[in-house]
TORZA-461253 format. One record per residue: residue number from 0; residue in three letters; x negated, y, z negated of N, C-alpha, C in turn. Coordinates in nm, 4 decimals, always signed. Layout:
N
  num  residuo        nu        nv        nw       cau       cav       caw        cu        cv        cw
  NUM      ALA         X         Y         Z         X         Y         Z         X         Y         Z
...
//
This chain:
206
  num  residuo        nu        nv        nw       cau       cav       caw        cu        cv        cw
    0      UNK  -23.5723   +4.1579   +0.5331  -23.4785   +4.0914   +0.4443  -23.3434   +4.0846   +0.5104
    1      UNK  -23.2785   +3.9802   +0.4800  -23.1452   +3.9631   +0.5401  -23.0414   +4.0133   +0.4432
    2      UNK  -22.9572   +4.1031   +0.4924  -22.8500   +4.1565   +0.4049  -22.7330   +4.0607   +0.4056
    3      UNK  -22.6880   +4.0326   +0.2840  -22.5680   +3.9458   +0.2715  -22.4435   +4.0339   +0.2696
    4      UNK  -22.3587   +4.0049   +0.3649  -22.2341   +4.0823   +0.3689  -22.1300   +4.0233   +0.2734
    5      UNK  -22.0757   +4.1137   +0.1995  -21.9697   +4.0687   +0.1061  -21.8424   +4.0415   +0.1848
    6      UNK  -21.7867   +3.9247   +0.1535  -21.6579   +3.8947   +0.2176  -21.5471   +3.9764   +0.1538
    7      UNK  -21.4703   +4.0232   +0.2430  -21.3528   +4.0975   +0.1924  -21.2574   +4.0028   +0.1216
    8      UNK  -21.2189   +4.0452   +0.0078  -21.1202   +3.9618   -0.0657  -20.9920   +3.9560   +0.0130
    9      UNK  -20.9339   +3.8378   +0.0200  -20.8063   +3.8277   +0.0960  -20.6972   +3.9142   +0.0328
   10      UNK  -20.6246   +3.9701   +0.1216  -20.5155   +4.0580   +0.0722  -20.4145   +3.9761   -0.0068
   11      UNK  -20.3744   +4.0283   -0.1216  -20.2738   +3.9542   -0.2026  -20.1421   +3.9410   -0.1279
   12      UNK  -20.0758   +3.8310   -0.1503  -19.9457   +3.8135   -0.0812  -19.8467   +3.9196   -0.1243
   13      UNK  -19.7647   +3.9582   -0.0289  -19.6663   +4.0636   -0.0642  -19.5719   +4.0175   -0.1762
   14      UNK  -19.5528   +4.1064   -0.2677  -19.4629   +4.0741   -0.3804  -19.3184   +4.0948   -0.3369
   15      UNK  -19.2439   +3.9860   -0.3474  -19.1004   +3.9945   -0.3125  -19.0226   +4.0279   -0.4391
   16      UNK  -18.9649   +4.1396   -0.4371  -18.8882   +4.1804   -0.5552  -18.7518   +4.1128   -0.5533
   17      UNK  -18.7222   +4.0457   -0.6654  -18.5905   +3.9805   -0.6766  -18.4860   +4.0822   -0.7153
   18      UNK  -18.3753   +4.0647   -0.6517  -18.2632   +4.1541   -0.6854  -18.2124   +4.1211   -0.8252
   19      UNK  -18.1970   +4.2233   -0.9031  -18.1445   +4.1951   -1.0390  -18.0059   +4.1351   -1.0329
   20      UNK  -17.9886   +4.0385   -1.1211  -17.8554   +3.9756   -1.1249  -17.7502   +4.0745   -1.1714
   21      UNK  -17.6377   +4.0635   -1.1092  -17.5300   +4.1558   -1.1465  -17.4828   +4.1239   -1.2868
   22      UNK  -17.4694   +4.2284   -1.3642  -17.4212   +4.2094   -1.5010  -17.2712   +4.1970   -1.5077
   23      UNK  -17.2096   +4.2204   -1.3938  -17.0630   +4.2079   -1.3930  -17.0230   +4.0623   -1.4066
   24      UNK  -16.9193   +4.0408   -1.4799  -16.8702   +3.9037   -1.4990  -16.8137   +3.8513   -1.3696
   25      UNK  -16.8570   +3.7333   -1.3369  -16.8054   +3.6712   -1.2147  -16.6889   +3.5782   -1.2442
   26      UNK  -16.6459   +3.5832   -1.3695  -16.5341   +3.4955   -1.4062  -16.4113   +3.5329   -1.3263
   27      UNK  -16.3397   +3.4295   -1.2898  -16.2172   +3.4534   -1.2131  -16.1136   +3.5224   -1.3000
   28      UNK  -16.0435   +3.6146   -1.2405  -15.9391   +3.6813   -1.3195  -15.8364   +3.5806   -1.3674
   29      UNK  -15.7911   +3.6011   -1.4908  -15.6911   +3.5097   -1.5460  -15.5612   +3.5192   -1.4682
   30      UNK  -15.5080   +3.4019   -1.4445  -15.3810   +3.4003   -1.3735  -15.2695   +3.4358   -1.4697
   31      UNK  -15.1885   +3.5258   -1.4264  -15.0751   +3.5656   -1.5104  -14.9591   +3.4725   -1.4823
   32      UNK  -14.9207   +3.4015   -1.5868  -14.8100   +3.3065   -1.5705  -14.6817   +3.3718   -1.6160
   33      UNK  -14.5859   +3.3660   -1.5306  -14.4545   +3.4214   -1.5647  -14.3673   +3.3098   -1.6174
   34      UNK  -14.3161   +3.3303   -1.7372  -14.2306   +3.2278   -1.7983  -14.0886   +3.2473   -1.7527
   35      UNK  -14.0357   +3.1452   -1.6944  -13.8962   +3.1484   -1.6511  -13.8153   +3.0641   -1.7465
   36      UNK  -13.6978   +3.1077   -1.7790  -13.6156   +3.0307   -1.8727  -13.5898   +2.8915   -1.8206
   37      UNK  -13.6130   +2.7950   -1.9070  -13.5920   +2.6562   -1.8663  -13.4450   +2.6213   -1.8747
   38      UNK  -13.3988   +2.5581   -1.7728  -13.2592   +2.5144   -1.7720  -13.2547   +2.3689   -1.8096
   39      UNK  -13.1749   +2.3389   -1.9097  -13.1635   +2.2012   -1.9563  -13.0849   +2.1203   -1.8553
   40      UNK  -13.1489   +2.0182   -1.8047  -13.0811   +1.9366   -1.7039  -12.9621   +1.8637   -1.7627
   41      UNK  -12.9720   +1.8320   -1.8923  -12.8621   +1.7620   -1.9580  -12.8147   +1.8430   -2.0781
   42      UNK  -12.7364   +1.9466   -2.0533  -12.6928   +2.0299   -2.1656  -12.6073   +1.9519   -2.2635
   43      UNK  -12.6215   +1.9855   -2.3913  -12.5425   +1.9182   -2.4943  -12.3970   +1.9618   -2.4832
   44      UNK  -12.3047   +1.8691   -2.4991  -12.1638   +1.9090   -2.4946  -12.1298   +1.9949   -2.6141
   45      UNK  -12.0354   +2.0867   -2.5973  -11.9983   +2.1718   -2.7103  -11.9375   +2.0899   -2.8222
   46      UNK  -11.9511   +2.1414   -2.9419  -11.8961   +2.0711   -3.0575  -11.7463   +2.0524   -3.0407
   47      UNK  -11.7010   +1.9355   -3.0786  -11.5598   +1.9062   -3.0617  -11.4753   +1.9998   -3.1462
   48      UNK  -11.3687   +2.0501   -3.0863  -11.2810   +2.1427   -3.1557  -11.1613   +2.0674   -3.2104
   49      UNK  -11.1042   +2.1220   -3.3150  -10.9851   +2.0609   -3.3701  -10.8709   +2.0740   -3.2698
   50      UNK  -10.7893   +1.9698   -3.2562  -10.6780   +1.9779   -3.1629  -10.5775   +2.0853   -3.2042
   51      UNK  -10.5234   +2.1518   -3.1047  -10.4253   +2.2580   -3.1289  -10.2937   +2.2246   -3.0616
   52      UNK  -10.1916   +2.2982   -3.0981  -10.0590   +2.2773   -3.0403  -10.0663   +2.2898   -2.8881
   53      UNK  -10.0036   +2.1963   -2.8194   -9.9971   +2.1859   -2.6728  -10.1188   +2.1152   -2.6120
   54      UNK  -10.2194   +2.0833   -2.6913  -10.3308   +2.0024   -2.6399  -10.2800   +1.8614   -2.6098
   55      UNK  -10.3400   +1.7980   -2.5104  -10.3071   +1.6594   -2.4793  -10.4239   +1.5724   -2.5268
   56      UNK  -10.3954   +1.4804   -2.6157  -10.5003   +1.3958   -2.6729  -10.5312   +1.2769   -2.5822
   57      UNK  -10.6585   +1.2395   -2.5808  -10.6987   +1.1135   -2.5191  -10.6838   +1.0082   -2.6291
   58      UNK  -10.5769   +0.9351   -2.6232  -10.5394   +0.8479   -2.7347  -10.6173   +0.7172   -2.7414
   59      UNK  -10.6950   +0.6862   -2.6387  -10.7580   +0.5546   -2.6315  -10.8428   +0.5245   -2.7554
   60      UNK  -10.9244   +0.6207   -2.7979  -11.0084   +0.5980   -2.9156  -10.9909   +0.7078   -3.0198
   61      UNK  -10.8893   +0.7888   -3.0059  -10.8711   +0.9031   -3.0947  -10.8480   +0.8577   -3.2387
   62      UNK  -10.9331   +0.9041   -3.3296  -10.9139   +0.8773   -3.4717  -10.9609   +0.7436   -3.5213
   63      UNK  -11.0002   +0.6546   -3.4307  -11.0491   +0.5240   -3.4732  -10.9412   +0.4361   -3.5357
   64      UNK  -10.9851   +0.3292   -3.6005  -10.8925   +0.2335   -3.6609  -10.8710   +0.2656   -3.8085
   65      UNK  -10.7465   +0.2570   -3.8499  -10.7093   +0.2801   -3.9895  -10.6255   +0.1602   -4.0373
   66      UNK  -10.5757   +0.1684   -4.1605  -10.4921   +0.0615   -4.2149  -10.3633   +0.1189   -4.2720
   67      UNK  -10.2595   +0.0392   -4.2672  -10.1397   +0.0742   -4.3427  -10.1634   +0.0347   -4.4878
   68      UNK  -10.0774   +0.0781   -4.5772  -10.0950   +0.0401   -4.7180  -10.0750   -0.1096   -4.7399
   69      UNK  -10.0155   -0.1771   -4.6406  -10.0005   -0.3229   -4.6476  -10.1266   -0.3949   -4.6003
   70      UNK  -10.2259   -0.3185   -4.5525  -10.3511   -0.3789   -4.5091  -10.3580   -0.4122   -4.3616
   71      UNK  -10.2570   -0.3726   -4.2835  -10.2574   -0.4010   -4.1395  -10.3369   -0.2949   -4.0642
   72      UNK  -10.4245   -0.3394   -3.9743  -10.5038   -0.2458   -3.8933  -10.4155   -0.1818   -3.7864
   73      UNK  -10.4375   -0.0536   -3.7621  -10.3595   +0.0171   -3.6611  -10.4373   +0.1377   -3.6112
   74      UNK  -10.3827   +0.2062   -3.5125  -10.4412   +0.3283   -3.4571  -10.3291   +0.4268   -3.4290
   75      UNK  -10.3650   +0.5510   -3.4050  -10.2626   +0.6499   -3.3698  -10.1930   +0.6105   -3.2401
   76      UNK  -10.2696   +0.5594   -3.1459  -10.2102   +0.5162   -3.0190  -10.1032   +0.4095   -3.0416
   77      UNK  -10.1337   +0.3132   -3.1282  -10.0381   +0.2056   -3.1564   -9.9148   +0.2592   -3.2287
   78      UNK   -9.9354   +0.3518   -3.3213   -9.8219   +0.4103   -3.3933   -9.7294   +0.4845   -3.2979
   79      UNK   -9.7883   +0.5523   -3.2004   -9.7067   +0.6249   -3.1015   -9.6281   +0.5282   -3.0134
   80      UNK   -9.6919   +0.4185   -2.9767   -9.6235   +0.3185   -2.8936   -9.5045   +0.2584   -2.9669
   81      UNK   -9.5156   +0.2471   -3.0993   -9.4080   +0.1882   -3.1797   -9.2979   +0.2883   -3.2141
   82      UNK   -9.3257   +0.4171   -3.1924   -9.2280   +0.5199   -3.2298   -9.1282   +0.5444   -3.1172
   83      UNK   -9.0190   +0.6130   -3.1528   -8.9186   +0.6485   -3.0521   -8.9482   +0.7838   -2.9881
   84      UNK   -8.9980   +0.8785   -3.0685   -9.0182   +1.0126   -3.0140   -9.1478   +1.0799   -3.0538
   85      UNK   -9.2374   +1.0063   -3.1187   -9.3637   +1.0671   -3.1617   -9.3944   +1.0354   -3.3066
   86      UNK   -9.5031   +1.0895   -3.3548   -9.5512   +1.0586   -3.4896   -9.5818   +1.1867   -3.5663
   87      UNK   -9.5438   +1.1872   -3.6942   -9.5800   +1.2943   -3.7874   -9.6718   +1.2356   -3.8936
   88      UNK   -9.7878   +1.2970   -3.9105   -9.8806   +1.2571   -4.0162   -9.8909   +1.3720   -4.1155
   89      UNK   -9.8533   +1.3476   -4.2405   -9.8799   +1.4511   -4.3401   -9.9958   +1.4019   -4.4266
   90      UNK  -10.0944   +1.4857   -4.4459  -10.2144   +1.4464   -4.5193  -10.2075   +1.4970   -4.6634
   91      UNK  -10.2658   +1.4191   -4.7521  -10.2686   +1.4567   -4.8942  -10.4020   +1.4126   -4.9547
   92      UNK  -10.4548   +1.4897   -5.0489  -10.5885   +1.4612   -5.1042  -10.6011   +1.3324   -5.1833
   93      UNK  -10.5015   +1.3030   -5.2697  -10.5164   +1.1836   -5.3547  -10.3799   +1.1339   -5.4002
   94      UNK  -10.3565   +1.0060   -5.3817  -10.2295   +0.9448   -5.4185  -10.2019   +0.9593   -5.5679
   95      UNK  -10.0734   +0.9779   -5.5997  -10.0233   +0.9800   -5.7380  -10.0686   +1.0992   -5.8201
   96      UNK  -10.1215   +1.2035   -5.7547  -10.1513   +1.3285   -5.8250  -10.0307   +1.4212   -5.8084
   97      UNK  -10.0144   +1.5213   -5.8968   -9.8911   +1.6027   -5.8966   -9.8543   +1.6644   -5.7615
   98      UNK   -9.9483   +1.7355   -5.6967   -9.9161   +1.7996   -5.5692   -9.8827   +1.6999   -5.4605
   99      UNK   -9.9549   +1.5902   -5.4576   -9.9329   +1.4879   -5.3562   -9.8006   +1.4137   -5.3805
  100      UNK   -9.7671   +1.3943   -5.5065   -9.6391   +1.3316   -5.5389   -9.5235   +1.4211   -5.4952
  101      UNK   -9.5344   +1.5503   -5.5205   -9.4300   +1.6432   -5.4779   -9.4135   +1.6403   -5.3266
  102      UNK   -9.5251   +1.6430   -5.2546   -9.5215   +1.6424   -5.1083   -9.4573   +1.5142   -5.0550
  103      UNK   -9.5010   +1.4002   -5.1081   -9.4478   +1.2714   -5.0624   -9.2982   +1.2591   -5.0905
  104      UNK   -9.2561   +1.3103   -5.2046   -9.1143   +1.3019   -5.2407   -9.0283   +1.3971   -5.1568
  105      UNK   -9.0834   +1.5107   -5.1158   -9.0096   +1.6012   -5.0270   -8.9877   +1.5347   -4.8906
  106      UNK   -9.0886   +1.4652   -4.8424   -9.0701   +1.3918   -4.7165   -8.9723   +1.2761   -4.7365
  107      UNK   -8.9731   +1.2170   -4.8530   -8.8770   +1.1101   -4.8831   -8.7349   +1.1648   -4.8848
  108      UNK   -8.7149   +1.2765   -4.9551   -8.5790   +1.3308   -4.9708   -8.5228   +1.3850   -4.8398
  109      UNK   -8.6101   +1.4246   -4.7472   -8.5651   +1.4778   -4.6176   -8.5883   +1.3787   -4.5035
  110      UNK   -8.6138   +1.2546   -4.5394   -8.6550   +1.1549   -4.4413   -8.5528   +1.1353   -4.3288
  111      UNK   -8.4266   +1.1276   -4.3637   -8.3230   +1.1017   -4.2627   -8.3181   +1.2139   -4.1593
  112      UNK   -8.3236   +1.3369   -4.2073   -8.3194   +1.4510   -4.1153   -8.4465   +1.4581   -4.0317
  113      UNK   -8.5627   +1.4342   -4.0949   -8.6902   +1.4483   -4.0246   -8.7110   +1.3429   -3.9159
  114      UNK   -8.6425   +1.2313   -3.9277   -8.6561   +1.1248   -3.8273   -8.5381   +1.1221   -3.7290
  115      UNK   -8.4517   +1.2216   -3.7371   -8.3293   +1.2219   -3.6562   -8.3549   +1.2373   -3.5060
  116      UNK   -8.4706   +1.2910   -3.4679   -8.5009   +1.3074   -3.3255   -8.5986   +1.2012   -3.2748
  117      UNK   -8.6245   +1.1007   -3.3561   -8.7105   +0.9911   -3.3129   -8.8529   +0.9962   -3.3646
  118      UNK   -8.8860   +1.0961   -3.4451   -9.0205   +1.1045   -3.5013   -9.0393   +1.0004   -3.6106
  119      UNK   -9.1567   +0.9404   -3.6147   -9.1913   +0.8459   -3.7217   -9.2798   +0.9183   -3.8222
  120      UNK   -9.2469   +0.9056   -3.9504   -9.3193   +0.9756   -4.0574   -9.4213   +0.8820   -4.1223
  121      UNK   -9.5418   +0.9348   -4.1427   -9.6460   +0.8598   -4.2130   -9.7218   +0.9550   -4.3050
  122      UNK   -9.7524   +0.9042   -4.4256   -9.8465   +0.9760   -4.5110   -9.9865   +0.9278   -4.4766
  123      UNK  -10.0850   +1.0161   -4.4877  -10.2217   +0.9800   -4.4504  -10.3200   +1.0342   -4.5543
  124      UNK  -10.4032   +0.9455   -4.6071  -10.5037   +0.9875   -4.7050  -10.6248   +0.8954   -4.6964
  125      UNK  -10.7269   +0.9282   -4.7738  -10.8471   +0.8438   -4.7778  -10.8385   +0.7383   -4.8887
  126      UNK  -10.7219   +0.7239   -4.9484  -10.7031   +0.6270   -5.0571  -10.7077   +0.4832   -5.0062
  127      UNK  -10.7297   +0.3918   -5.0970  -10.7324   +0.2493   -5.0643  -10.5896   +0.1979   -5.0453
  128      UNK  -10.5735   +0.0832   -4.9769  -10.4405   +0.0238   -4.9639  -10.3738   -0.0017   -5.0995
  129      UNK  -10.4518   -0.0433   -5.1973  -10.3955   -0.0702   -5.3300  -10.3399   +0.0568   -5.3926
  130      UNK  -10.4179   +0.1667   -5.3872  -10.3728   +0.2931   -5.4471  -10.2490   +0.3463   -5.3753
  131      UNK  -10.2473   +0.3331   -5.2435  -10.1323   +0.3844   -5.1690  -10.0087   +0.2963   -5.1849
  132      UNK  -10.0281   +0.1671   -5.1998   -9.9132   +0.0781   -5.2239   -9.8498   +0.1085   -5.3594
  133      UNK   -9.9316   +0.1315   -5.4600   -9.8813   +0.1698   -5.5922   -9.8038   +0.3008   -5.5832
  134      UNK   -9.8568   +0.3948   -5.5090   -9.7932   +0.5253   -5.4883   -9.6587   +0.5090   -5.4178
  135      UNK   -9.6571   +0.4302   -5.3115   -9.5347   +0.4099   -5.2342   -9.4264   +0.3419   -5.3174
  136      UNK   -9.4665   +0.2409   -5.3923   -9.3699   +0.1656   -5.4724   -9.3135   +0.2507   -5.5854
  137      UNK   -9.4002   +0.3204   -5.6538   -9.3575   +0.4012   -5.7681   -9.2621   +0.5127   -5.7273
  138      UNK   -9.2879   +0.5742   -5.6112   -9.2046   +0.6870   -5.5670   -9.0951   +0.6456   -5.4692
  139      UNK   -9.0861   +0.5157   -5.4428   -8.9813   +0.4635   -5.3552   -8.9821   +0.5343   -5.2194
  140      UNK   -9.0977   +0.5387   -5.1579   -9.1125   +0.6093   -5.0298   -9.0640   +0.5221   -4.9149
  141      UNK   -8.9811   +0.5754   -4.8249   -8.9238   +0.4951   -4.7166   -9.0131   +0.4843   -4.5930
  142      UNK   -9.1337   +0.5365   -4.5991   -9.2252   +0.5368   -4.4842   -9.3603   +0.4782   -4.5271
  143      UNK   -9.4379   +0.4275   -4.4320   -9.5692   +0.3707   -4.4663   -9.6705   +0.4799   -4.5008
  144      UNK   -9.7708   +0.4413   -4.5775   -9.8825   +0.5294   -4.6080  -10.0061   +0.4734   -4.5383
  145      UNK  -10.0780   +0.5587   -4.4689  -10.1954   +0.5171   -4.3930  -10.3217   +0.5416   -4.4740
  146      UNK  -10.4127   +0.4441   -4.4693  -10.5369   +0.4502   -4.5470  -10.6543   +0.4735   -4.4526
  147      UNK  -10.7260   +0.5810   -4.4775  -10.8360   +0.6222   -4.3898  -10.9593   +0.6563   -4.4741
  148      UNK  -11.0195   +0.5546   -4.5403  -11.1307   +0.5819   -4.6332  -11.2516   +0.6478   -4.5678
  149      UNK  -11.2733   +0.6257   -4.4391  -11.3862   +0.6890   -4.3691  -11.3479   +0.8231   -4.3068
  150      UNK  -11.2215   +0.8600   -4.3224  -11.1699   +0.9886   -4.2724  -11.1907   +1.0063   -4.1218
  151      UNK  -11.1819   +0.8990   -4.0458  -11.1987   +0.9109   -3.9011  -11.0789   +0.9804   -3.8365
  152      UNK  -10.9583   +0.9402   -3.8760  -10.8387   +1.0042   -3.8223  -10.8159   +1.1408   -3.8877
  153      UNK  -10.8410   +1.1481   -4.0173  -10.8261   +1.2763   -4.0886  -10.9187   +1.3813   -4.0266
  154      UNK  -11.0407   +1.3395   -3.9950  -11.1350   +1.4316   -3.9323  -11.0950   +1.4669   -3.7904
  155      UNK  -11.0441   +1.3697   -3.7165  -11.0061   +1.3934   -3.5769  -10.8941   +1.4953   -3.5637
  156      UNK  -10.8030   +1.4983   -3.6609  -10.6924   +1.5943   -3.6538  -10.7275   +1.7264   -3.7232
  157      UNK  -10.8525   +1.7375   -3.7693  -10.9006   +1.8645   -3.8238  -10.8639   +1.8924   -3.9679
  158      UNK  -10.8356   +1.7887   -4.0461  -10.7941   +1.8095   -4.1848  -10.8882   +1.7428   -4.2852
  159      UNK  -11.0142   +1.7296   -4.2456  -11.1166   +1.6756   -4.3346  -11.1963   +1.7906   -4.3967
  160      UNK  -11.2140   +1.7841   -4.5278  -11.2974   +1.8828   -4.5952  -11.4442   +1.8452   -4.5797
  161      UNK  -11.5329   +1.9441   -4.5857  -11.6768   +1.9205   -4.5797  -11.7371   +1.9480   -4.7171
  162      UNK  -11.8181   +1.8586   -4.7724  -11.8656   +1.7346   -4.7125  -11.7696   +1.6171   -4.7259
  163      UNK  -11.6756   +1.6241   -4.8190  -11.5795   +1.5143   -4.8315  -11.4501   +1.5672   -4.8900
  164      UNK  -11.3452   +1.4887   -4.8689  -11.2144   +1.5296   -4.9194  -11.1169   +1.5504   -4.8053
  165      UNK  -10.9896   +1.5652   -4.8409  -10.8835   +1.5813   -4.7425  -10.8073   +1.7102   -4.7691
  166      UNK  -10.7853   +1.7858   -4.6637  -10.7043   +1.9077   -4.6723  -10.5577   +1.8702   -4.6572
  167      UNK  -10.4733   +1.9238   -4.7435  -10.3301   +1.8964   -4.7308  -10.2780   +1.9670   -4.6057
  168      UNK  -10.2042   +1.8939   -4.5249  -10.1527   +1.9536   -4.4019  -10.0588   +1.8598   -4.3299
  169      UNK  -10.0281   +1.8939   -4.2046   -9.9360   +1.8131   -4.1251   -9.9775   +1.8195   -3.9788
  170      UNK   -9.9575   +1.7061   -3.9110   -9.9971   +1.6935   -3.7704   -9.8909   +1.6101   -3.7006
  171      UNK   -9.8435   +1.6579   -3.5862   -9.7407   +1.5843   -3.5119   -9.7782   +1.5781   -3.3649
  172      UNK   -9.7487   +1.4650   -3.3026   -9.7811   +1.4445   -3.1613   -9.6697   +1.3636   -3.0961
  173      UNK   -9.6373   +1.3965   -2.9695   -9.5283   +1.3246   -2.9037   -9.5794   +1.1971   -2.8371
  174      UNK   -9.4923   +1.1251   -2.7720   -9.5248   +0.9948   -2.7147   -9.6358   +1.0021   -2.6094
  175      UNK   -9.6455   +1.1162   -2.5430   -9.7448   +1.1314   -2.4367   -9.8793   +1.1834   -2.4871
  176      UNK   -9.8880   +1.2073   -2.6190  -10.0135   +1.2566   -2.6736  -10.0226   +1.4074   -2.6828
  177      UNK   -9.9124   +1.4760   -2.6605   -9.9129   +1.6222   -2.6703   -9.8968   +1.6640   -2.8166
  178      UNK   -9.9853   +1.7522   -2.8616   -9.9817   +1.7971   -3.0011   -9.8646   +1.8939   -3.0198
  179      UNK   -9.7787   +1.8626   -3.1154   -9.6604   +1.9441   -3.1440   -9.6795   +2.0331   -3.2656
  180      UNK   -9.7669   +1.9888   -3.3564   -9.7843   +2.0585   -3.4834   -9.9215   +2.0239   -3.5384
  181      UNK   -9.9932   +2.1255   -3.5854  -10.1254   +2.1021   -3.6440  -10.1584   +2.2185   -3.7359
  182      UNK  -10.1383   +2.1973   -3.8655  -10.1645   +2.3057   -3.9600  -10.1831   +2.2541   -4.1025
  183      UNK  -10.2593   +2.3295   -4.1785  -10.2741   +2.3013   -4.3213  -10.1618   +2.3709   -4.3951
  184      UNK  -10.1294   +2.3221   -4.5159  -10.0214   +2.3848   -4.5920   -9.9952   +2.3117   -4.7216
  185      UNK   -9.9133   +2.3722   -4.8066   -9.8771   +2.3120   -4.9335   -9.7671   +2.2093   -4.9164
  186      UNK   -9.7236   +2.1472   -5.0239   -9.6182   +2.0455   -5.0158   -9.4927   +2.0959   -4.9452
  187      UNK   -9.4437   +2.2136   -4.9847   -9.3218   +2.2666   -4.9223   -9.3472   +2.3075   -4.7773
  188      UNK   -9.4635   +2.3707   -4.7538   -9.4937   +2.4198   -4.6197   -9.5037   +2.3097   -4.5166
  189      UNK   -9.5586   +2.1951   -4.5533   -9.5724   +2.0860   -4.4572   -9.4359   +2.0286   -4.4180
  190      UNK   -9.3472   +2.0178   -4.5152   -9.2126   +1.9677   -4.4858   -9.1348   +2.0695   -4.4029
  191      UNK   -9.1448   +2.1974   -4.4388   -9.0739   +2.3022   -4.3634   -9.1181   +2.3058   -4.2179
  192      UNK   -9.2475   +2.2846   -4.1938   -9.2990   +2.2872   -4.0565   -9.2363   +2.1769   -3.9722
  193      UNK   -9.2203   +2.0581   -4.0307   -9.1596   +1.9471   -3.9565   -9.0096   +1.9717   -3.9379
  194      UNK   -8.9437   +2.0301   -4.0377   -8.8017   +2.0618   -4.0234   -8.7780   +2.1583   -3.9073
  195      UNK   -8.8648   +2.2581   -3.8928   -8.8527   +2.3526   -3.7805   -8.8749   +2.2820   -3.6471
  196      UNK   -8.9697   +2.1907   -3.6471   -8.9975   +2.1140   -3.5257   -8.8764   +2.0317   -3.4838
  197      UNK   -8.8130   +1.9685   -3.5819   -8.6942   +1.8872   -3.5553   -8.5784   +1.9748   -3.5087
  198      UNK   -8.5614   +2.0901   -3.5719   -8.4539   +2.1819   -3.5348   -8.4713   +2.2307   -3.3902
  199      UNK   -8.5931   +2.2627   -3.3521   -8.6190   +2.3093   -3.2161   -8.5940   +2.1982   -3.1142
  200      UNK   -8.6319   +2.0761   -3.1502   -8.6084   +1.9625   -3.0613   -8.4595   +1.9363   -3.0445
  201      UNK   -8.3832   +1.9520   -3.1521   -8.2385   +1.9313   -3.1453   -8.1737   +2.0350   -3.0560
  202      UNK   -8.2202   +2.1595   -3.0647   -8.1666   +2.2669   -2.9794   -8.1960   +2.2392   -2.8327
  203      UNK   -8.3165   +2.1890   -2.8067   -8.3561   +2.1625   -2.6700   -8.2724   +2.0501   -2.6083
  204      UNK   -8.2297   +1.9555   -2.6926   -8.1502   +1.8432   -2.6447   -8.0016   +1.8776   -2.6329
  205      UNK   -7.9632   +1.9876   -2.6977   -7.8197   +2.0236   -2.7018   -7.7730   +2.0742   -2.5648
//
């Protein structure tokens, strides 16, 4: 009998063990961003400050356009050009009211002395030309009254109330735009301030 030889089973292929995947996160570390203060390339200009004594005004557009009680358009620059030695503006809240009448009449009664050094006197309020003309006529005022219903000039000289209204005060500037006087005050105080200004100017000229 012929013996059948069993074939050897082929050896199984070697098992290649796969390396276990790393459980560590392969995510990239987050970049740490350092915030640096941003510098504004176009910084906002500081809020405009009220003019003070010895400041020099840029008169070209200062205070905008206003009207006289006669209805004529004018500006502070034009008033200065027409004056001999500068301009005095006394502000009042409302024409023909008791405090404002007292103030206007004090400037009237001292008008000759207050204009002796070349200063031009003007009353300034937010009243209409009609209201100020009535006021001027009734009190026989020897100086014009300026009408500033939008309070552009009143605000520019720092005597505008917020949100609306006018602070009683006085403001004076010489021919070159130099501020001589800028303050709030009552009827007597505003006149006294201008009298002192005139007295000092007279001494300087003596």
